[in-house]
MIMI-437638 format. One line per field, with one value per residue: x, y, z of N, C-alpha, C in turn; residue in three letters. Coordinates in Angstrom, 2 decimals. Layout:
<nodes>
n_X = c(X|...)
n_Y = c(Y|...)
n_Z = c(Z|...)
ca_X = c(X|...)
ca_Y = c(Y|...)
ca_Z = c(Z|...)
c_X = c(X|...)
c_Y = c(Y|...)
c_Z = c(Z|...)
rest = c(ALA|...)
</nodes>
This chain:
<nodes>
n_X = c(108.69|105.60|102.46|98.98|96.90|93.38|91.67|92.05|92.75|95.20|98.53|101.48|104.02|106.27|107.86|108.00|106.01|104.07|104.43|103.86|101.20|100.46|100.82|98.98|96.72|96.62|96.07|98.08|100.80|102.85|106.82|109.71|111.23|109.76|108.68|108.74|107.93|104.94|104.31|104.70|102.73|100.46|100.47|99.69|97.16|96.47|96.27|94.75|94.77|94.74|95.43|93.95|92.90|92.44|89.39|89.77|91.85|90.82|90.59|93.12|94.43|93.00|93.31|96.15|96.51|94.76|95.88|95.23|96.78|100.06|102.38|105.42|107.67|110.92|112.97|116.16|118.41|120.01|120.28|120.32|118.70|115.16|111.87|108.82|105.44|102.16|98.99|96.67|93.50|90.49|88.52|89.69|92.09|95.66|98.14|101.78|104.35|108.03|110.37|113.80|116.12|114.50|112.47|109.66|106.82|104.43|101.30|98.09|94.74|93.62|91.74|90.93|90.75|92.70|95.20|97.40|98.32|98.85|101.49|102.87|103.25|104.93|107.43|108.08|107.35|107.09|106.15|107.68|109.53|107.62|106.44|106.55|108.62|111.20|114.17|115.09|115.32|117.10|119.66|121.81|124.39|126.32|128.27|127.52|130.01|130.72|129.03|129.26|132.01|132.08|130.25|131.89|133.56|132.33|132.30|133.16|134.29|132.09|132.52|132.80|130.65|132.25|134.51|133.57|132.34|134.70|136.01|134.11|133.85|136.45|136.55|134.73|135.68|137.72|136.80|135.18|136.00|134.55|132.92|132.41|133.12|129.74|128.37|129.91|129.98|127.21|126.41|128.00|127.04|124.34|125.17|126.33|124.03|122.11|119.20|117.61|117.31|114.74|112.42|109.39|107.48|105.03|103.07|100.89|98.38|97.59|97.03|98.59|99.15|96.65|97.02|97.22|99.33|102.00|102.41|104.49|105.13|107.69|109.15|111.90|113.64|115.61|115.84|116.84|116.99|117.68|118.44|116.44|114.05|115.28|114.60|115.34|116.43|118.04|119.91|116.90|113.98|111.72|114.93|116.35|118.13|121.41|121.65|122.66|125.83|129.22|129.83|127.36|125.13|124.40|121.37|120.19|117.51|116.29|113.20|110.01|108.14|105.02|105.22|106.37|104.37|102.27|103.44|103.93|101.04|100.77|101.62|99.88|97.44|94.69|91.39|90.44|93.05|93.41|93.44|91.07|88.49|89.73)
n_Y = c(144.29|143.90|143.32|143.49|142.37|143.05|142.55|140.24|138.33|138.08|137.71|139.19|137.98|137.71|134.85|135.72|137.50|135.84|134.63|136.57|136.98|134.24|134.49|136.57|135.28|133.35|135.15|136.22|138.79|139.70|138.88|141.15|140.96|140.68|142.95|144.93|143.66|143.46|146.32|146.83|145.51|146.73|149.25|148.75|147.99|145.06|144.39|145.34|148.32|147.65|144.64|143.35|141.18|141.42|140.96|140.10|138.14|135.97|133.57|132.60|132.55|130.57|128.37|128.13|127.56|125.15|122.72|120.57|118.81|119.20|120.88|121.02|122.45|122.45|124.18|124.29|126.55|128.60|130.51|129.54|127.57|127.83|128.10|127.04|126.41|124.71|124.94|122.88|123.21|122.40|124.18|125.50|126.12|127.13|128.63|129.19|131.22|131.80|133.94|134.18|135.71|137.21|137.84|137.91|135.68|135.15|134.48|133.02|131.94|129.21|126.83|123.69|121.57|122.49|121.63|119.82|120.93|123.37|122.50|121.61|123.53|124.99|123.66|124.08|122.39|121.24|120.40|117.37|115.19|112.90|109.95|107.38|108.01|107.82|106.24|103.04|102.27|104.48|104.91|106.22|105.70|106.84|108.34|110.39|111.96|112.22|113.99|115.95|116.96|117.45|119.80|121.20|121.83|123.10|125.82|129.37|131.60|132.34|129.50|128.52|126.25|123.99|124.00|123.70|121.39|119.69|120.02|119.19|116.52|115.64|116.13|114.10|111.54|111.29|111.38|109.23|106.36|104.18|105.16|105.50|105.38|105.20|105.87|107.81|109.79|110.40|111.19|113.69|115.03|115.51|116.86|119.36|120.46|120.79|122.49|122.88|121.22|119.78|119.11|117.93|117.64|115.94|116.41|114.47|113.88|110.55|106.93|104.33|101.13|101.19|103.62|106.84|108.86|110.50|111.04|110.79|111.53|111.64|113.33|113.61|115.45|115.88|118.55|118.89|120.36|120.37|117.78|116.28|115.31|113.98|111.26|111.20|108.41|107.63|109.43|108.25|110.00|110.59|112.74|112.32|113.95|113.67|111.50|111.15|110.94|111.45|108.89|107.83|106.37|107.68|107.78|108.03|108.14|108.13|109.91|111.18|114.29|113.50|111.21|112.14|114.18|112.16|111.05|113.20|113.48|111.26|111.94|113.12|112.40|110.27|110.56|108.76|108.03|109.79|110.63|109.64|111.75|113.93)
n_Z = c(109.34|110.18|108.08|106.65|104.44|103.95|102.04|101.01|103.10|103.97|105.60|106.37|108.33|110.82|112.87|115.52|115.69|115.69|118.12|119.77|119.44|120.53|123.20|124.06|123.40|125.36|127.38|128.56|129.22|126.85|126.83|127.72|125.86|123.47|123.20|121.47|118.94|119.85|119.80|116.98|116.07|117.13|115.89|113.05|113.59|114.18|116.91|119.92|122.13|124.54|124.47|122.90|119.94|116.76|114.83|112.25|112.60|113.17|112.14|111.10|113.67|115.19|113.91|113.70|116.42|117.24|115.11|112.86|110.80|110.26|107.92|106.95|104.43|103.49|101.12|99.91|98.13|96.24|97.86|99.99|102.87|102.88|104.52|104.22|104.47|105.73|107.43|108.39|109.96|111.66|110.78|108.58|106.02|106.42|104.48|104.30|102.94|102.58|102.37|100.57|102.77|104.34|107.07|107.74|106.86|104.38|105.13|103.88|103.40|102.22|100.10|101.08|98.93|97.39|98.11|97.54|95.37|96.24|97.78|95.75|94.23|96.24|96.05|93.31|91.54|88.31|84.98|83.28|81.35|79.83|81.61|80.29|78.00|79.63|80.49|81.75|85.45|86.91|89.15|91.81|93.66|96.76|99.15|102.25|102.50|100.31|99.01|100.48|99.67|97.29|97.10|98.58|96.50|94.90|95.84|96.28|93.98|90.96|88.50|84.81|83.54|82.56|83.95|86.67|86.49|85.98|88.66|90.50|89.73|90.26|93.14|93.91|93.05|94.45|97.25|97.40|96.27|95.19|93.67|90.34|86.75|84.75|86.87|88.46|86.18|86.15|88.78|89.02|87.13|88.31|90.40|89.51|87.83|89.57|90.93|92.93|96.63|98.12|100.97|102.69|104.88|107.10|109.72|112.11|114.77|115.21|115.46|117.07|117.47|119.02|120.70|121.05|119.16|117.52|114.27|111.41|108.01|105.11|102.43|100.18|97.86|95.04|92.79|89.60|87.42|84.03|84.42|85.40|88.24|91.28|93.58|97.08|98.47|100.46|102.95|104.48|105.26|108.03|109.12|111.97|114.43|114.51|113.23|110.67|109.42|107.94|106.63|106.40|103.78|100.56|98.49|95.34|93.35|89.81|89.16|88.08|87.29|87.48|89.25|91.54|92.12|92.85|95.12|97.02|97.47|98.64|101.17|102.69|105.65|105.44|106.48|108.14|109.22|111.32|114.61|116.82|117.48|116.24)
ca_X = c(107.85|104.26|101.36|98.13|95.76|91.91|90.85|92.27|92.88|96.65|99.09|103.02|104.20|107.56|107.60|108.19|104.65|103.30|104.76|103.11|99.60|100.46|100.80|97.77|95.59|96.47|95.94|99.62|101.45|104.20|107.61|109.97|111.87|108.92|107.24|108.77|106.83|103.60|103.94|104.40|101.20|99.59|100.66|98.83|95.80|96.12|96.37|94.41|95.65|94.68|95.93|92.76|93.14|91.32|88.67|90.39|93.10|90.42|90.56|94.42|94.85|92.34|94.00|97.46|96.38|94.47|96.35|94.89|97.77|101.19|103.06|106.90|108.39|112.06|113.46|117.33|118.86|121.14|120.27|120.15|117.42|113.87|110.66|107.35|104.40|100.83|98.41|95.21|92.79|89.14|87.79|90.35|93.76|96.48|99.55|102.75|105.51|108.90|111.21|114.90|116.74|113.44|112.09|108.45|106.20|102.98|100.10|96.94|93.82|93.50|90.59|91.57|90.90|93.92|96.17|98.30|98.49|99.80|102.56|103.67|103.94|106.04|108.44|108.29|107.25|106.82|105.49|108.76|108.93|106.43|107.18|107.08|109.77|112.13|114.86|115.14|115.28|118.81|119.98|123.28|124.74|127.56|128.16|127.54|131.10|131.10|128.27|129.72|133.34|131.45|129.71|133.12|134.54|131.49|132.07|134.11|133.88|131.66|133.19|131.92|129.91|133.17|135.35|132.58|132.20|135.80|136.33|133.18|134.24|137.66|136.24|133.86|136.49|138.74|136.06|134.53|136.59|133.88|131.97|133.45|132.46|128.73|127.77|130.60|129.57|125.91|126.30|128.66|125.85|123.46|125.62|126.69|122.49|121.21|118.65|117.32|116.79|113.62|111.63|108.20|107.47|103.81|102.94|99.53|97.98|97.18|96.95|99.75|98.99|95.50|97.11|97.43|100.78|102.35|102.73|105.31|105.62|108.36|109.65|113.09|113.46|116.57|115.43|118.33|116.88|117.56|118.66|115.09|113.91|115.61|113.99|116.38|115.95|118.80|119.27|115.70|113.28|112.23|116.04|116.64|119.24|122.71|121.35|123.32|127.31|129.76|129.86|126.08|125.07|123.19|121.01|119.19|116.46|115.36|111.76|109.56|107.04|103.74|105.48|106.77|103.05|101.72|104.31|103.15|99.74|100.58|102.08|98.84|96.80|93.20|90.63|90.63|94.40|93.54|93.31|89.49|88.36|90.18)
ca_Y = c(145.29|143.23|144.04|142.77|142.76|142.84|142.10|138.57|137.96|137.60|138.70|139.01|138.07|136.57|133.89|136.65|138.08|134.76|134.41|137.47|136.37|132.94|134.64|137.19|134.23|132.90|135.90|136.90|139.88|139.22|139.32|142.29|140.86|140.60|144.29|145.99|143.00|144.10|147.60|146.61|144.87|147.77|150.22|148.34|147.57|143.76|144.33|146.74|148.98|146.57|143.48|142.45|140.75|142.07|139.97|139.50|137.13|134.43|132.13|132.30|132.09|129.50|127.29|127.80|127.07|123.54|122.14|118.53|118.47|120.67|120.55|121.93|122.36|123.09|124.12|124.88|126.58|129.28|131.49|128.51|127.12|128.51|127.24|127.15|125.21|124.62|124.36|122.51|123.17|121.92|125.06|126.39|125.64|128.31|128.11|130.25|131.36|132.62|134.58|134.23|136.79|138.01|137.13|137.39|134.71|135.51|133.73|133.23|131.03|128.36|125.82|122.18|121.03|122.77|121.18|119.54|122.02|124.32|121.78|121.39|125.15|125.55|123.19|124.53|120.85|121.33|118.66|117.40|114.56|111.74|108.56|106.38|108.40|107.59|105.31|102.24|102.91|105.11|105.14|106.58|105.22|107.31|108.40|111.97|112.60|112.88|114.70|117.31|117.26|118.22|121.20|122.29|122.06|124.23|127.10|130.22|132.36|131.17|129.14|128.23|124.74|123.17|124.10|123.36|119.72|118.94|120.20|118.20|115.08|115.23|116.08|112.88|110.45|111.10|111.02|107.83|105.64|103.05|105.87|105.45|105.26|105.73|106.59|109.04|110.83|110.98|112.06|114.94|116.02|116.16|117.96|120.73|120.69|120.94|123.79|122.85|120.22|120.02|117.99|118.02|116.67|115.94|115.46|114.78|113.05|109.13|106.06|103.21|100.11|101.83|104.48|108.28|109.00|111.35|110.29|111.75|111.22|113.04|113.22|114.40|115.23|116.96|119.30|119.06|121.03|119.12|116.37|115.99|114.95|112.56|111.04|110.79|107.31|107.52|109.04|108.29|110.88|111.84|112.40|112.59|114.88|113.16|110.36|111.14|111.14|111.22|107.65|107.51|106.04|108.58|106.96|109.14|107.17|109.01|110.15|112.23|115.04|112.58|110.16|112.99|114.43|111.21|110.86|114.30|113.11|110.14|112.25|113.38|111.14|109.92|111.00|107.44|107.74|110.99|109.98|109.90|113.23|114.90)
ca_Z = c(109.65|109.82|107.42|105.99|103.32|104.30|100.87|100.67|104.63|103.90|106.50|106.51|109.89|111.46|113.96|116.63|115.84|115.66|119.60|120.72|119.73|121.34|124.46|123.86|123.30|126.57|128.34|128.94|128.80|126.22|127.71|127.07|124.48|122.21|123.34|120.05|118.09|120.18|119.25|115.54|115.86|117.60|114.85|112.08|114.08|114.36|118.20|120.30|123.30|125.60|123.99|122.26|118.89|115.54|114.34|111.09|112.70|114.13|111.46|111.26|114.95|115.57|113.00|114.31|117.82|117.10|113.99|112.78|110.13|110.04|106.73|106.78|103.31|103.19|99.88|99.89|96.76|96.10|98.88|101.21|103.13|103.04|105.08|103.93|105.19|105.51|108.70|108.55|111.13|111.73|109.86|107.77|105.97|106.18|103.71|104.43|102.02|103.42|101.07|100.99|103.61|104.97|108.73|107.58|105.92|104.10|105.57|103.43|103.59|100.87|99.98|101.27|97.79|96.56|99.23|96.79|94.07|96.86|98.07|94.40|93.88|96.94|95.61|91.87|90.71|86.92|84.20|82.61|80.41|80.16|82.13|79.17|77.54|80.40|80.45|82.85|86.57|87.33|90.51|92.13|95.66|97.31|100.75|102.54|102.84|98.83|98.47|101.31|99.19|95.86|97.56|99.09|95.29|94.29|96.67|95.70|92.68|89.83|87.15|83.90|83.73|82.13|85.15|87.64|86.24|86.45|90.03|91.01|89.52|90.98|94.58|94.11|92.81|96.01|98.16|97.36|95.08|94.60|92.70|88.95|85.64|84.33|87.88|88.66|85.50|86.56|89.85|88.53|86.51|89.04|91.48|88.76|87.55|90.79|91.11|94.53|97.11|98.94|101.51|102.88|106.32|107.33|110.92|112.60|115.88|114.66|116.45|117.02|118.78|119.86|121.40|120.37|118.90|116.69|112.88|110.53|106.91|104.85|101.09|99.93|96.38|94.21|91.47|88.95|86.26|82.73|84.51|85.89|89.66|91.80|94.97|97.88|99.31|101.81|104.02|104.64|105.89|108.34|109.75|113.49|114.83|114.92|112.41|109.55|109.40|106.50|106.27|105.74|102.41|100.13|97.48|94.87|92.27|89.01|89.24|87.24|87.83|87.82|90.21|92.62|92.52|93.49|96.46|97.64|97.50|99.76|102.45|103.17|105.96|105.24|107.67|108.96|109.92|112.40|115.95|117.26|118.14|115.15)
c_X = c(106.32|103.26|100.28|97.46|94.42|91.31|91.06|92.71|94.00|97.56|100.76|103.30|105.51|106.88|107.27|106.71|103.85|103.13|103.81|101.57|99.34|100.11|99.45|96.44|95.52|96.48|96.93|99.96|102.77|105.46|108.34|110.84|110.93|107.77|107.67|107.78|105.37|103.58|104.12|103.02|100.25|99.36|99.97|97.56|95.41|95.96|96.13|95.20|95.90|94.92|94.60|93.34|92.07|90.82|89.15|91.53|92.27|90.50|92.25|94.83|94.18|92.80|95.35|97.44|95.68|94.67|95.88|96.30|98.52|101.96|104.38|107.29|109.79|112.98|114.89|118.09|119.98|121.54|120.08|118.62|116.51|112.54|109.54|106.69|102.79|100.31|97.28|94.52|91.37|88.43|88.21|91.78|94.22|97.66|100.23|104.05|106.36|109.74|112.80|115.68|115.74|112.98|110.50|107.99|104.81|101.79|99.06|96.19|93.77|92.26|91.44|91.57|92.07|95.25|97.73|99.07|99.42|101.07|103.36|104.05|104.98|107.33|108.92|108.18|106.52|106.89|107.33|108.53|108.31|107.22|107.29|108.05|111.00|112.79|114.85|115.60|116.87|118.66|121.45|123.42|126.07|127.49|127.89|128.63|131.27|130.51|129.05|131.04|132.91|130.95|130.80|133.59|133.79|131.75|133.07|133.59|133.28|132.65|132.21|131.60|131.05|133.97|134.58|132.52|133.53|136.12|135.38|133.61|135.52|137.61|135.62|134.78|137.50|137.91|135.54|134.86|135.76|132.83|133.03|132.48|131.08|128.34|128.33|130.12|127.94|125.93|127.17|127.86|124.82|123.59|125.59|125.07|122.07|120.81|118.48|117.09|115.60|112.98|110.45|107.84|105.97|103.55|101.36|99.53|97.34|97.18|97.93|99.51|97.72|95.83|97.47|99.00|100.89|102.77|103.28|105.44|106.47|108.78|110.72|113.40|114.90|115.89|116.75|118.15|116.80|117.42|117.48|115.30|114.71|115.35|114.76|116.12|116.65|119.61|117.64|114.89|112.18|113.53|115.82|118.08|120.22|122.83|121.87|124.74|128.03|129.63|128.19|125.93|124.00|122.94|119.92|118.58|115.90|114.07|111.25|108.33|105.70|104.16|105.72|105.36|102.50|102.21|103.89|101.93|99.85|101.12|100.96|97.97|95.17|92.67|90.64|91.86|94.47|93.04|91.59|89.43|88.67|89.33)
c_Y = c(144.28|144.21|143.17|143.33|142.30|142.23|140.53|137.86|137.39|138.36|138.21|139.24|137.04|135.75|134.71|137.17|136.87|134.49|135.35|137.31|135.12|133.61|135.52|136.33|133.52|133.87|136.39|137.58|139.29|139.75|140.22|142.07|140.90|142.09|144.87|145.10|143.59|145.20|147.56|146.52|145.74|148.73|149.80|147.90|146.13|143.54|145.55|147.24|147.91|145.19|142.82|142.52|141.28|140.86|139.06|138.19|135.87|133.54|131.54|131.40|130.83|128.10|126.87|127.47|125.53|123.39|120.64|118.09|119.52|120.01|121.34|121.58|123.32|122.90|124.88|125.05|127.41|130.10|130.90|128.26|127.92|127.84|127.87|126.29|125.65|124.18|123.73|122.14|122.22|122.74|125.73|125.59|126.89|127.82|129.52|130.14|132.05|133.23|134.96|135.88|137.67|137.34|136.92|136.59|135.53|134.40|134.02|131.89|130.37|127.36|124.48|121.39|121.28|122.37|120.79|120.31|123.08|123.86|121.82|122.68|125.54|124.98|123.25|123.41|121.41|119.99|118.55|116.20|113.26|110.33|107.43|106.82|108.15|106.45|104.57|102.83|103.33|105.22|105.48|106.32|105.86|107.64|110.20|112.68|113.07|113.69|116.42|117.78|118.19|119.57|122.12|122.74|123.21|125.70|127.83|130.72|131.49|130.96|128.76|126.51|123.99|123.09|123.30|121.73|119.11|119.12|118.88|116.65|114.64|114.96|114.48|111.91|110.31|110.89|109.60|107.26|104.51|103.66|105.94|105.14|105.94|106.70|107.87|110.12|111.09|111.63|113.53|115.75|116.27|117.21|119.33|120.98|121.18|122.45|124.01|121.46|120.78|118.75|118.42|116.95|116.93|115.29|115.76|113.67|111.88|108.14|104.94|102.28|100.42|102.81|105.76|108.29|109.73|110.69|111.26|110.79|112.20|112.35|114.22|114.27|116.17|117.46|119.57|119.65|120.04|118.03|115.73|115.68|113.59|112.26|110.60|109.73|107.16|108.58|109.24|109.38|110.07|111.50|112.91|113.33|113.91|111.49|110.22|111.83|111.01|109.85|107.01|107.18|107.31|107.87|107.65|107.95|108.46|109.10|110.73|113.24|114.08|111.91|111.24|113.93|113.62|110.88|112.00|113.74|112.48|110.55|112.72|112.36|111.40|110.50|109.83|107.16|108.98|109.94|110.32|111.10|114.43|115.55)
c_Z = c(109.24|108.94|107.14|104.80|103.39|103.32|100.41|101.85|104.56|104.98|106.19|108.01|110.33|112.65|115.36|116.80|115.99|117.46|120.56|120.60|120.26|122.72|124.96|124.40|124.66|127.86|129.06|128.34|127.99|126.76|126.86|125.92|123.33|122.23|122.16|119.11|118.52|119.59|117.98|115.18|116.12|116.32|113.75|112.42|114.27|115.72|119.05|121.59|124.26|125.27|123.18|120.85|117.99|115.08|112.98|111.21|113.13|113.58|111.20|112.50|115.34|114.65|113.52|115.68|117.92|115.71|114.32|111.83|109.91|109.01|106.89|105.23|103.57|101.78|100.11|98.61|96.85|97.42|100.23|101.96|103.42|103.44|104.93|104.69|105.14|106.80|108.45|109.78|111.01|110.58|108.84|107.24|105.57|105.46|104.18|103.45|102.72|101.84|101.61|101.93|104.24|106.18|108.37|106.50|105.29|104.27|104.74|103.51|102.22|101.22|100.23|99.85|96.93|97.15|98.33|95.82|94.75|97.14|96.86|93.89|94.95|96.48|94.10|90.83|89.14|86.10|83.43|81.55|80.73|80.65|81.19|78.22|78.32|80.18|81.69|84.03|86.61|88.78|90.97|93.66|95.79|98.87|101.09|102.43|101.32|98.44|99.06|100.36|97.76|96.10|97.84|97.50|94.65|94.71|95.94|94.63|91.85|88.76|86.36|84.20|83.43|83.23|86.24|87.44|86.71|87.58|90.86|90.85|89.98|92.25|94.61|93.77|94.05|96.84|98.38|96.17|94.39|93.83|91.33|88.01|85.26|85.52|88.39|87.77|85.60|87.60|89.98|88.10|87.37|90.09|90.87|88.36|88.48|91.05|92.64|95.33|98.06|99.87|102.14|103.94|106.44|108.54|111.61|113.82|115.18|115.96|116.29|118.04|119.47|120.90|120.47|120.37|117.67|115.31|112.10|109.12|105.99|103.34|100.87|98.46|95.87|92.88|90.86|87.36|84.96|83.05|85.54|87.68|90.09|93.18|95.89|98.72|100.75|101.84|104.16|105.57|106.91|109.31|110.92|113.64|115.46|114.17|111.40|109.54|107.97|105.93|105.78|104.34|101.77|98.72|96.92|93.61|91.38|89.12|87.87|87.92|88.32|88.91|91.45|92.90|93.18|95.09|97.32|98.19|98.79|100.95|103.00|104.06|105.43|106.11|108.48|109.91|111.05|113.74|116.07|117.90|117.18|114.22)
rest = c(MET|PRO|SER|TYR|ASP|SER|SER|ARG|THR|ARG|PHE|ARG|LEU|ALA|ASP|ARG|HIS|ILE|ALA|VAL|PHE|ALA|HIS|LEU|LEU|ASP|GLY|GLU|THR|PRO|PRO|ASP|GLU|LEU|TRP|ASP|CYS|LEU|VAL|GLU|LEU|GLN|ARG|ILE|GLY|LEU|VAL|GLY|GLU|GLU|GLY|GLU|LEU|ALA|PRO|LEU|LEU|ARG|GLY|LEU|LEU|ASN|THR|LEU|ALA|GLN|PRO|VAL|VAL|VAL|ILE|GLN|VAL|GLU|VAL|THR|GLY|GLU|HIS|GLY|PRO|VAL|ASN|HIS|GLY|VAL|VAL|VAL|GLY|GLN|ASP|GLY|VAL|TYR|SER|HIS|ASP|ALA|TRP|PRO|GLY|GLU|ASP|GLU|SER|GLU|TYR|VAL|SER|ILE|GLU|PRO|SER|THR|LEU|VAL|TRP|GLU|LEU|ALA|ARG|LYS|VAL|ASN|LEU|HIS|ARG|GLY|GLU|LYS|PRO|GLU|GLU|ARG|THR|PRO|GLU|MET|ARG|VAL|VAL|THR|THR|MET|ALA|ALA|LEU|ASP|ALA|ALA|PHE|VAL|ALA|LEU|GLU|GLY|PRO|ARG|ARG|ASP|ASP|GLY|ALA|SER|HIS|VAL|LEU|VAL|ARG|LYS|ALA|LEU|ALA|GLU|SER|ASP|PRO|LEU|LEU|GLU|GLY|ALA|ALA|LEU|ASP|GLN|PHE|THR|GLU|LEU|VAL|THR|ALA|LEU|ASN|ALA|THR|TRP|ARG|ILE|THR|THR|ALA|TRP|ASP|GLY|GLU|TYR|HIS|GLY|GLU|ARG|SER|ALA|MET|ILE|ARG|ALA|LEU|ALA|VAL|TRP|ASP|CYS|GLY|SER|ALA|GLY|TYR|TRP|ILE|ARG|GLU|GLN|PRO|GLU|GLU|PRO|ILE|MET|PRO|GLY|GLN|VAL|GLY|PRO|ASP|SER|PRO|LEU|VAL|LEU|VAL|ARG|SER|HIS|SER|ALA|GLU|VAL|TRP|GLY|LYS|ILE|THR|ASP|LEU|LEU|PRO|ASP|ARG|GLU|GLU|LEU|ALA|ASP|GLY|VAL)
</nodes>
């Protein structure tokens, strides 16, 4: 059920409710399959009897209708993938957070100056070891088939850490004979310690060879708890449908929170990178 908090101009809305707003903004009657959603919005006062939109929605809908930068944040953890995001408009910035197992997301206006902080919050980025305390660069190279085999080994009833470690190590060794020794031990630790994987994708209209073109930047990271942050260099983001298969290489490089923060910052376009007129 949708809801809103006028004191903070925040809303709980599902994609189907956003679809209703889109039809109403275009002067259209929502189709039959969205009728129940329209009624829900009317019951809480965000839509009037004649389809008029509540003034409280103006900032949100203007931003969604004319985005300058769209940022998608997909976080995959124990409950599966959860999608968050931020939409930057000409006159406002709106952040939205989802919750595992629920249709609605919470939309709230944020200050542009807090954008990087907001993205870091969505992926639960925390300070870890200082960069100077790290060991030399650590890298793990294997295949997507090996990763799939490791995840299959972790399926089923929960086991103690020792049993999980043995099962994952065996699955990795069988699926990728080239993964051995310290590298096999390291990747086994990463899989068993994995808290979540996440990726941030930023899209905007820019210019390429003098022509207006869609521009995309993306970052994929493994949050392995006590084993730290690992940037996924391959498969390289953004990934297109059908691009990755079992034989595709998987390359993870050890990082730290300060470096990840900097890479999140680098995802955002500078003003001169936006297309003229934006």
